[in-house]
KOLBAKOL-908853 format. One record per residue (C-alpha): residue number from 1; z, x, y. Coordinates in Angstrom, 2 decimals. Example, Ala and Ser with C-alpha at 12.3 -4.5 7.8 and 13.67 -1.06 7.14 Angstrom:
! residues 2
pos = 1; Z = 7.80; X = 12.30; Y = -4.50
pos = 2; Z = 7.14; X = 13.67; Y = -1.06
//
This chain:
! residues 325
pos = 1; Z = 186.46; X = 76.02; Y = 152.37
pos = 2; Z = 189.13; X = 74.54; Y = 154.64
pos = 3; Z = 192.56; X = 73.97; Y = 153.11
pos = 4; Z = 193.71; X = 70.93; Y = 155.10
pos = 5; Z = 195.70; X = 69.22; Y = 152.32
pos = 6; Z = 199.32; X = 68.53; Y = 153.16
pos = 7; Z = 201.88; X = 70.15; Y = 150.95
pos = 8; Z = 204.19; X = 67.72; Y = 149.16
pos = 9; Z = 207.27; X = 68.27; Y = 147.08
pos = 10; Z = 206.65; X = 68.13; Y = 143.36
pos = 11; Z = 209.84; X = 66.15; Y = 142.69
pos = 12; Z = 209.02; X = 63.39; Y = 145.24
pos = 13; Z = 209.07; X = 59.85; Y = 143.79
pos = 14; Z = 207.42; X = 56.86; Y = 145.52
pos = 15; Z = 208.97; X = 53.38; Y = 145.64
pos = 16; Z = 212.08; X = 51.64; Y = 146.94
pos = 17; Z = 215.38; X = 53.25; Y = 146.26
pos = 18; Z = 218.22; X = 50.99; Y = 145.15
pos = 19; Z = 221.92; X = 51.54; Y = 145.64
pos = 20; Z = 223.72; X = 53.26; Y = 142.84
pos = 21; Z = 226.08; X = 50.33; Y = 142.22
pos = 22; Z = 223.15; X = 47.82; Y = 141.67
pos = 23; Z = 221.80; X = 47.64; Y = 138.08
pos = 24; Z = 218.13; X = 48.38; Y = 137.50
pos = 25; Z = 215.64; X = 45.60; Y = 136.60
pos = 26; Z = 213.78; X = 46.12; Y = 133.35
pos = 27; Z = 210.74; X = 44.18; Y = 132.15
pos = 28; Z = 212.60; X = 42.66; Y = 129.24
pos = 29; Z = 215.37; X = 41.44; Y = 131.54
pos = 30; Z = 212.86; X = 39.79; Y = 133.89
pos = 31; Z = 211.09; X = 37.96; Y = 131.03
pos = 32; Z = 214.43; X = 36.73; Y = 129.67
pos = 33; Z = 215.41; X = 35.45; Y = 133.11
pos = 34; Z = 212.15; X = 33.51; Y = 133.52
pos = 35; Z = 212.53; X = 32.00; Y = 130.05
pos = 36; Z = 216.04; X = 30.79; Y = 130.87
pos = 37; Z = 214.89; X = 29.21; Y = 134.13
pos = 38; Z = 212.00; X = 27.42; Y = 132.37
pos = 39; Z = 214.35; X = 26.07; Y = 129.66
pos = 40; Z = 216.74; X = 24.77; Y = 132.29
pos = 41; Z = 213.86; X = 23.03; Y = 134.12
pos = 42; Z = 212.70; X = 21.36; Y = 130.89
pos = 43; Z = 216.17; X = 20.13; Y = 130.11
pos = 44; Z = 216.57; X = 18.76; Y = 133.63
pos = 45; Z = 213.26; X = 16.88; Y = 133.57
pos = 46; Z = 213.80; X = 15.50; Y = 130.06
pos = 47; Z = 217.23; X = 14.18; Y = 130.99
pos = 48; Z = 216.06; X = 12.18; Y = 133.97
pos = 49; Z = 215.55; X = 8.41; Y = 133.72
pos = 50; Z = 213.12; X = 6.25; Y = 135.66
pos = 51; Z = 214.90; X = 4.03; Y = 138.21
pos = 52; Z = 214.62; X = 0.34; Y = 137.48
pos = 53; Z = 213.34; X = -2.17; Y = 140.03
pos = 54; Z = 215.91; X = -3.99; Y = 142.11
pos = 55; Z = 215.66; X = -7.77; Y = 142.08
pos = 56; Z = 216.45; X = -9.80; Y = 145.21
pos = 57; Z = 219.40; X = -12.16; Y = 145.09
pos = 58; Z = 218.85; X = -15.89; Y = 144.97
pos = 59; Z = 219.78; X = -16.52; Y = 148.61
pos = 60; Z = 216.98; X = -14.18; Y = 149.81
pos = 61; Z = 214.05; X = -16.12; Y = 148.28
pos = 62; Z = 211.24; X = -17.28; Y = 150.60
pos = 63; Z = 210.03; X = -20.79; Y = 151.26
pos = 64; Z = 207.32; X = -21.68; Y = 148.67
pos = 65; Z = 205.04; X = -22.90; Y = 151.52
pos = 66; Z = 205.33; X = -19.60; Y = 153.42
pos = 67; Z = 202.05; X = -17.78; Y = 154.09
pos = 68; Z = 201.47; X = -14.40; Y = 155.67
pos = 69; Z = 199.26; X = -13.99; Y = 158.72
pos = 70; Z = 198.76; X = -15.68; Y = 162.10
pos = 71; Z = 198.12; X = -19.44; Y = 161.95
pos = 72; Z = 194.90; X = -20.69; Y = 163.56
pos = 73; Z = 194.75; X = -23.55; Y = 166.07
pos = 74; Z = 193.46; X = -26.65; Y = 164.35
pos = 75; Z = 192.32; X = -28.23; Y = 167.63
pos = 76; Z = 191.65; X = -26.98; Y = 171.09
pos = 77; Z = 192.83; X = -28.51; Y = 174.33
pos = 78; Z = 189.74; X = -30.74; Y = 174.48
pos = 79; Z = 190.28; X = -32.06; Y = 170.95
pos = 80; Z = 187.30; X = -30.18; Y = 169.44
pos = 81; Z = 187.84; X = -28.08; Y = 166.37
pos = 82; Z = 186.73; X = -24.49; Y = 166.99
pos = 83; Z = 187.80; X = -22.99; Y = 163.69
pos = 84; Z = 185.28; X = -21.11; Y = 161.52
pos = 85; Z = 186.99; X = -22.46; Y = 158.43
pos = 86; Z = 185.80; X = -25.95; Y = 159.35
pos = 87; Z = 182.18; X = -24.76; Y = 159.29
pos = 88; Z = 182.59; X = -23.25; Y = 155.82
pos = 89; Z = 184.78; X = -26.02; Y = 154.39
pos = 90; Z = 183.59; X = -29.11; Y = 156.27
pos = 91; Z = 185.91; X = -32.15; Y = 156.08
pos = 92; Z = 184.51; X = -35.35; Y = 154.58
pos = 93; Z = 182.94; X = -37.69; Y = 157.21
pos = 94; Z = 184.79; X = -40.78; Y = 158.30
pos = 95; Z = 183.35; X = -44.27; Y = 157.57
pos = 96; Z = 182.85; X = -44.95; Y = 161.29
pos = 97; Z = 180.70; X = -41.84; Y = 161.77
pos = 98; Z = 178.58; X = -42.70; Y = 158.73
pos = 99; Z = 177.92; X = -46.20; Y = 160.14
pos = 100; Z = 176.92; X = -44.82; Y = 163.55
pos = 101; Z = 174.46; X = -42.30; Y = 162.12
pos = 102; Z = 172.76; X = -44.90; Y = 159.93
pos = 103; Z = 172.21; X = -47.13; Y = 162.99
pos = 104; Z = 170.58; X = -44.28; Y = 164.92
pos = 105; Z = 168.21; X = -43.40; Y = 162.05
pos = 106; Z = 167.10; X = -47.02; Y = 161.67
pos = 107; Z = 166.15; X = -47.33; Y = 165.36
pos = 108; Z = 163.92; X = -44.18; Y = 165.31
pos = 109; Z = 160.48; X = -43.71; Y = 163.73
pos = 110; Z = 160.22; X = -41.85; Y = 160.41
pos = 111; Z = 160.44; X = -38.13; Y = 161.08
pos = 112; Z = 161.47; X = -38.56; Y = 164.70
pos = 113; Z = 164.71; X = -39.05; Y = 166.52
pos = 114; Z = 165.72; X = -40.24; Y = 169.97
pos = 115; Z = 167.04; X = -37.22; Y = 171.81
pos = 116; Z = 166.68; X = -38.76; Y = 175.28
pos = 117; Z = 164.52; X = -35.92; Y = 176.62
pos = 118; Z = 163.12; X = -36.58; Y = 180.12
pos = 119; Z = 159.81; X = -34.72; Y = 180.39
pos = 120; Z = 157.63; X = -34.79; Y = 183.52
pos = 121; Z = 154.60; X = -37.06; Y = 183.36
pos = 122; Z = 152.16; X = -34.14; Y = 183.90
pos = 123; Z = 153.46; X = -32.24; Y = 180.91
pos = 124; Z = 150.87; X = -32.07; Y = 178.11
pos = 125; Z = 151.74; X = -30.56; Y = 174.77
pos = 126; Z = 149.19; X = -28.64; Y = 172.69
pos = 127; Z = 145.70; X = -27.48; Y = 173.67
pos = 128; Z = 142.86; X = -29.44; Y = 175.22
pos = 129; Z = 139.65; X = -28.96; Y = 173.18
pos = 130; Z = 141.11; X = -25.89; Y = 171.50
pos = 131; Z = 141.59; X = -23.98; Y = 174.79
pos = 132; Z = 144.75; X = -22.89; Y = 176.51
pos = 133; Z = 145.14; X = -24.84; Y = 179.75
pos = 134; Z = 147.82; X = -22.69; Y = 181.30
pos = 135; Z = 146.68; X = -19.60; Y = 183.22
pos = 136; Z = 150.05; X = -17.99; Y = 183.36
pos = 137; Z = 150.07; X = -14.52; Y = 181.70
pos = 138; Z = 153.51; X = -15.12; Y = 180.28
pos = 139; Z = 152.73; X = -18.58; Y = 179.06
pos = 140; Z = 152.74; X = -18.14; Y = 175.55
pos = 141; Z = 152.78; X = -17.25; Y = 172.07
pos = 142; Z = 149.06; X = -18.01; Y = 171.80
pos = 143; Z = 148.06; X = -15.06; Y = 173.97
pos = 144; Z = 150.28; X = -12.79; Y = 171.91
pos = 145; Z = 148.68; X = -13.96; Y = 168.68
pos = 146; Z = 145.05; X = -13.92; Y = 169.88
pos = 147; Z = 144.12; X = -10.22; Y = 170.30
pos = 148; Z = 140.89; X = -8.87; Y = 171.75
pos = 149; Z = 138.83; X = -6.53; Y = 169.55
pos = 150; Z = 136.67; X = -3.74; Y = 170.96
pos = 151; Z = 133.37; X = -2.90; Y = 169.30
pos = 152; Z = 132.82; X = 0.88; Y = 169.23
pos = 153; Z = 129.48; X = 0.61; Y = 167.50
pos = 154; Z = 130.78; X = 1.32; Y = 164.01
pos = 155; Z = 131.91; X = -0.54; Y = 160.99
pos = 156; Z = 135.25; X = -2.28; Y = 161.34
pos = 157; Z = 138.19; X = -1.82; Y = 159.04
pos = 158; Z = 138.34; X = -3.70; Y = 155.78
pos = 159; Z = 139.43; X = -7.27; Y = 156.43
pos = 160; Z = 139.26; X = -6.98; Y = 160.22
pos = 161; Z = 136.09; X = -8.96; Y = 160.80
pos = 162; Z = 133.08; X = -10.33; Y = 158.96
pos = 163; Z = 129.84; X = -8.36; Y = 158.85
pos = 164; Z = 127.00; X = -9.97; Y = 160.75
pos = 165; Z = 124.44; X = -7.17; Y = 160.23
pos = 166; Z = 122.37; X = -6.46; Y = 157.17
pos = 167; Z = 124.53; X = -6.83; Y = 154.10
pos = 168; Z = 122.57; X = -4.10; Y = 152.32
pos = 169; Z = 123.31; X = -1.53; Y = 155.01
pos = 170; Z = 125.71; X = 1.20; Y = 153.83
pos = 171; Z = 127.25; X = 3.68; Y = 156.23
pos = 172; Z = 127.45; X = 7.36; Y = 155.40
pos = 173; Z = 125.20; X = 9.84; Y = 153.59
pos = 174; Z = 123.94; X = 8.71; Y = 150.21
pos = 175; Z = 124.58; X = 10.98; Y = 147.24
pos = 176; Z = 121.47; X = 12.37; Y = 145.62
pos = 177; Z = 121.03; X = 12.15; Y = 141.88
pos = 178; Z = 121.32; X = 15.61; Y = 140.35
pos = 179; Z = 118.99; X = 17.13; Y = 137.84
pos = 180; Z = 121.78; X = 17.83; Y = 135.35
pos = 181; Z = 122.46; X = 15.50; Y = 132.45
pos = 182; Z = 124.55; X = 15.45; Y = 129.32
pos = 183; Z = 121.72; X = 16.91; Y = 127.27
pos = 184; Z = 121.22; X = 19.78; Y = 129.72
pos = 185; Z = 124.95; X = 20.51; Y = 129.66
pos = 186; Z = 124.99; X = 20.64; Y = 125.86
pos = 187; Z = 121.82; X = 22.75; Y = 125.60
pos = 188; Z = 121.98; X = 24.89; Y = 128.72
pos = 189; Z = 119.17; X = 27.45; Y = 129.02
pos = 190; Z = 121.37; X = 30.54; Y = 129.06
pos = 191; Z = 119.75; X = 33.87; Y = 129.71
pos = 192; Z = 119.79; X = 36.57; Y = 127.06
pos = 193; Z = 122.38; X = 38.56; Y = 129.01
pos = 194; Z = 124.72; X = 35.57; Y = 129.50
pos = 195; Z = 124.27; X = 34.33; Y = 125.94
pos = 196; Z = 125.12; X = 37.69; Y = 124.38
pos = 197; Z = 128.71; X = 38.67; Y = 123.67
pos = 198; Z = 130.72; X = 40.93; Y = 125.91
pos = 199; Z = 130.51; X = 44.61; Y = 125.04
pos = 200; Z = 134.19; X = 45.50; Y = 124.92
pos = 201; Z = 133.44; X = 49.14; Y = 124.11
pos = 202; Z = 131.78; X = 49.92; Y = 127.42
pos = 203; Z = 133.27; X = 50.20; Y = 130.86
pos = 204; Z = 131.88; X = 48.16; Y = 133.75
pos = 205; Z = 133.45; X = 50.32; Y = 136.48
pos = 206; Z = 130.93; X = 52.52; Y = 138.30
pos = 207; Z = 131.49; X = 56.19; Y = 137.49
pos = 208; Z = 133.21; X = 55.43; Y = 134.19
pos = 209; Z = 130.27; X = 54.07; Y = 132.19
pos = 210; Z = 129.08; X = 55.67; Y = 128.98
pos = 211; Z = 126.39; X = 58.27; Y = 129.31
pos = 212; Z = 125.48; X = 58.45; Y = 125.63
pos = 213; Z = 123.54; X = 55.83; Y = 123.72
pos = 214; Z = 124.45; X = 56.87; Y = 120.17
pos = 215; Z = 127.70; X = 54.90; Y = 120.03
pos = 216; Z = 130.10; X = 52.97; Y = 122.22
pos = 217; Z = 133.47; X = 54.47; Y = 123.02
pos = 218; Z = 136.77; X = 52.72; Y = 122.50
pos = 219; Z = 138.53; X = 51.38; Y = 119.40
pos = 220; Z = 136.12; X = 49.04; Y = 117.56
pos = 221; Z = 137.41; X = 46.53; Y = 115.06
pos = 222; Z = 134.99; X = 47.74; Y = 112.33
pos = 223; Z = 134.97; X = 51.52; Y = 111.93
pos = 224; Z = 131.39; X = 52.42; Y = 111.11
pos = 225; Z = 131.75; X = 55.83; Y = 112.71
pos = 226; Z = 134.03; X = 57.24; Y = 110.00
pos = 227; Z = 133.55; X = 57.42; Y = 106.27
pos = 228; Z = 135.82; X = 55.29; Y = 104.16
pos = 229; Z = 137.79; X = 56.60; Y = 101.22
pos = 230; Z = 136.47; X = 56.36; Y = 97.69
pos = 231; Z = 139.40; X = 54.19; Y = 96.67
pos = 232; Z = 140.98; X = 51.41; Y = 98.72
pos = 233; Z = 144.65; X = 51.65; Y = 99.57
pos = 234; Z = 147.17; X = 49.47; Y = 101.35
pos = 235; Z = 148.19; X = 52.52; Y = 103.37
pos = 236; Z = 144.77; X = 52.60; Y = 105.06
pos = 237; Z = 144.75; X = 49.98; Y = 107.85
pos = 238; Z = 141.18; X = 50.67; Y = 109.00
pos = 239; Z = 138.52; X = 47.98; Y = 108.67
pos = 240; Z = 135.27; X = 49.38; Y = 107.29
pos = 241; Z = 133.42; X = 46.04; Y = 107.17
pos = 242; Z = 133.35; X = 45.91; Y = 103.36
pos = 243; Z = 135.96; X = 43.22; Y = 102.84
pos = 244; Z = 135.14; X = 40.03; Y = 100.97
pos = 245; Z = 134.11; X = 36.97; Y = 102.91
pos = 246; Z = 135.82; X = 33.60; Y = 102.79
pos = 247; Z = 133.16; X = 32.19; Y = 100.46
pos = 248; Z = 133.81; X = 35.03; Y = 98.01
pos = 249; Z = 137.53; X = 34.22; Y = 98.04
pos = 250; Z = 136.89; X = 30.51; Y = 97.44
pos = 251; Z = 134.30; X = 31.14; Y = 94.71
pos = 252; Z = 135.04; X = 34.52; Y = 93.11
pos = 253; Z = 132.51; X = 36.27; Y = 90.91
pos = 254; Z = 132.70; X = 36.56; Y = 87.13
pos = 255; Z = 134.36; X = 39.99; Y = 86.95
pos = 256; Z = 136.44; X = 39.79; Y = 90.14
pos = 257; Z = 139.64; X = 39.44; Y = 88.13
pos = 258; Z = 138.91; X = 42.87; Y = 86.56
pos = 259; Z = 138.42; X = 44.49; Y = 89.96
pos = 260; Z = 134.62; X = 44.70; Y = 89.59
pos = 261; Z = 132.30; X = 43.51; Y = 92.29
pos = 262; Z = 128.96; X = 41.96; Y = 91.44
pos = 263; Z = 127.30; X = 44.78; Y = 93.39
pos = 264; Z = 128.48; X = 47.20; Y = 90.72
pos = 265; Z = 125.95; X = 45.69; Y = 88.30
pos = 266; Z = 123.04; X = 46.53; Y = 90.64
pos = 267; Z = 123.94; X = 50.15; Y = 91.33
pos = 268; Z = 121.65; X = 52.77; Y = 89.70
pos = 269; Z = 123.27; X = 54.58; Y = 86.77
pos = 270; Z = 122.30; X = 57.62; Y = 84.74
pos = 271; Z = 121.14; X = 57.52; Y = 81.12
pos = 272; Z = 124.36; X = 59.01; Y = 79.77
pos = 273; Z = 126.47; X = 56.45; Y = 81.68
pos = 274; Z = 124.48; X = 53.52; Y = 80.28
pos = 275; Z = 124.53; X = 54.98; Y = 76.74
pos = 276; Z = 128.32; X = 55.30; Y = 76.89
pos = 277; Z = 128.55; X = 51.74; Y = 78.20
pos = 278; Z = 126.41; X = 50.40; Y = 75.31
pos = 279; Z = 128.42; X = 52.29; Y = 72.70
pos = 280; Z = 131.72; X = 51.08; Y = 74.20
pos = 281; Z = 130.78; X = 47.48; Y = 73.44
pos = 282; Z = 129.74; X = 48.29; Y = 69.86
pos = 283; Z = 125.95; X = 48.49; Y = 70.12
pos = 284; Z = 123.46; X = 51.24; Y = 69.10
pos = 285; Z = 125.95; X = 53.12; Y = 66.98
pos = 286; Z = 123.47; X = 54.47; Y = 64.38
pos = 287; Z = 120.51; X = 55.93; Y = 66.29
pos = 288; Z = 119.70; X = 56.28; Y = 69.95
pos = 289; Z = 115.93; X = 55.87; Y = 69.50
pos = 290; Z = 115.88; X = 52.19; Y = 70.41
pos = 291; Z = 118.02; X = 52.78; Y = 73.50
pos = 292; Z = 115.75; X = 55.66; Y = 74.58
pos = 293; Z = 112.67; X = 53.46; Y = 74.49
pos = 294; Z = 114.41; X = 50.69; Y = 76.42
pos = 295; Z = 115.72; X = 53.12; Y = 79.10
pos = 296; Z = 112.25; X = 54.63; Y = 79.60
pos = 297; Z = 110.84; X = 51.15; Y = 80.27
pos = 298; Z = 113.46; X = 50.18; Y = 82.91
pos = 299; Z = 114.16; X = 53.48; Y = 84.67
pos = 300; Z = 113.03; X = 54.11; Y = 88.26
pos = 301; Z = 111.54; X = 57.19; Y = 89.87
pos = 302; Z = 114.93; X = 58.92; Y = 89.98
pos = 303; Z = 115.35; X = 58.38; Y = 86.19
pos = 304; Z = 118.18; X = 55.90; Y = 86.69
pos = 305; Z = 118.64; X = 52.23; Y = 85.86
pos = 306; Z = 121.15; X = 49.47; Y = 86.57
pos = 307; Z = 123.14; X = 47.27; Y = 84.23
pos = 308; Z = 121.24; X = 44.19; Y = 85.47
pos = 309; Z = 117.97; X = 45.78; Y = 84.34
pos = 310; Z = 119.53; X = 46.50; Y = 80.94
pos = 311; Z = 121.05; X = 43.02; Y = 80.54
pos = 312; Z = 117.99; X = 41.32; Y = 78.81
pos = 313; Z = 118.07; X = 43.92; Y = 76.01
pos = 314; Z = 121.86; X = 43.60; Y = 75.73
pos = 315; Z = 121.67; X = 39.81; Y = 75.42
pos = 316; Z = 118.96; X = 39.98; Y = 72.75
pos = 317; Z = 120.89; X = 42.61; Y = 70.79
pos = 318; Z = 124.07; X = 40.55; Y = 70.88
pos = 319; Z = 122.20; X = 37.46; Y = 69.66
pos = 320; Z = 120.66; X = 39.37; Y = 66.76
pos = 321; Z = 124.04; X = 40.81; Y = 65.82
pos = 322; Z = 125.80; X = 37.43; Y = 65.92
pos = 323; Z = 123.27; X = 34.80; Y = 64.68
pos = 324; Z = 124.08; X = 31.14; Y = 65.22
pos = 325; Z = 125.39; X = 29.15; Y = 62.24
//
C-alpha cells in the first residue's frame, strides 16, 4: 500500500478568519436582523399613499371641435372626390343628378343602356350554329371549358360520361356464391377430434408426451386417482366428484337437512344394523321372529339388505300400530 496522503495539522480550522475586534455573527442575531428589516419594509409600504391625478387648469382646455389625426383632402385638384369615406358613407344625390338619370333610363330599352360603344361592323357576338367561329387558340373561355376526353377502352369515372354499351355489362370478376349458409354455420359437421374437448392433462410437445395410458399426468380438477376421506372436512380442498349438483341444491331430498343423502337408503346393510334401526324407532320390541322372516325374504346373496327394501314392511307395521280414526 502506498501512503500518499498529505499530513495535516490536527488543530487546523477551515473558514474565513475575522479580526479580533469584529463581533461574531450568530444564527439568532442574523434572524433578528432579517425580522427587523422586514418589519421596517412593511411599515414603509403601509405608510405610502397613492398619488392623486393632476387636473389641467381651465386655460389649457382644448377646442371641442378638435380631432386627432391627419385631415383628408375632401376634393382633389380636378374637383373629384377621391376619399374612401365617400364610398362607405355616400352623400345624398342632388335633385339635378336625379333628373338627369331618369331621362337617360327613359330613352333606353328595358334592361339596356346607351353606353355609346362603337363596335366594328364585322364583329359578331355569340356562336354561329353552336360552333366557335374564331380559330385563334387564345380566343376564349369556350375552349377552356370544352375539354377533350380520351377513350382508353375502359369504363369512365362515375358521372364523366353516359354509357352507350350494354347496360347489363358489369366490369370485373363476379363473385361466386359459396356453399356455406346459416344452417351450415349453426350445424357444422365437426370431426370427432375437433368436437372433443382439449385434453389439458397431456402435453402436445414432441418428446414430452405421456408414455402410459393408465392415467393422464397433471393436476386434474376431479381427483379420481386418490381415495377420499371417510368424512368430509372444510380443510380438504380436493374435489372428488361427489358434490351435489345444482338441481339437488334447488330441490333437496327429504333427509338432506339431517345430513343424510338419499343414496344412504339404497346401500346394503347387515341384519344387525337393520334390527337396531327397527328397534330405535319403536318396532319389533317383543320378538325378533317376524323381523327374521322379513329379512330372509329381502336379503341378497351377501346376506344384506337395504332400508328401501325394508320400507314396505315398515310402512305396514306403522299403519297397524297407529290405525286411522
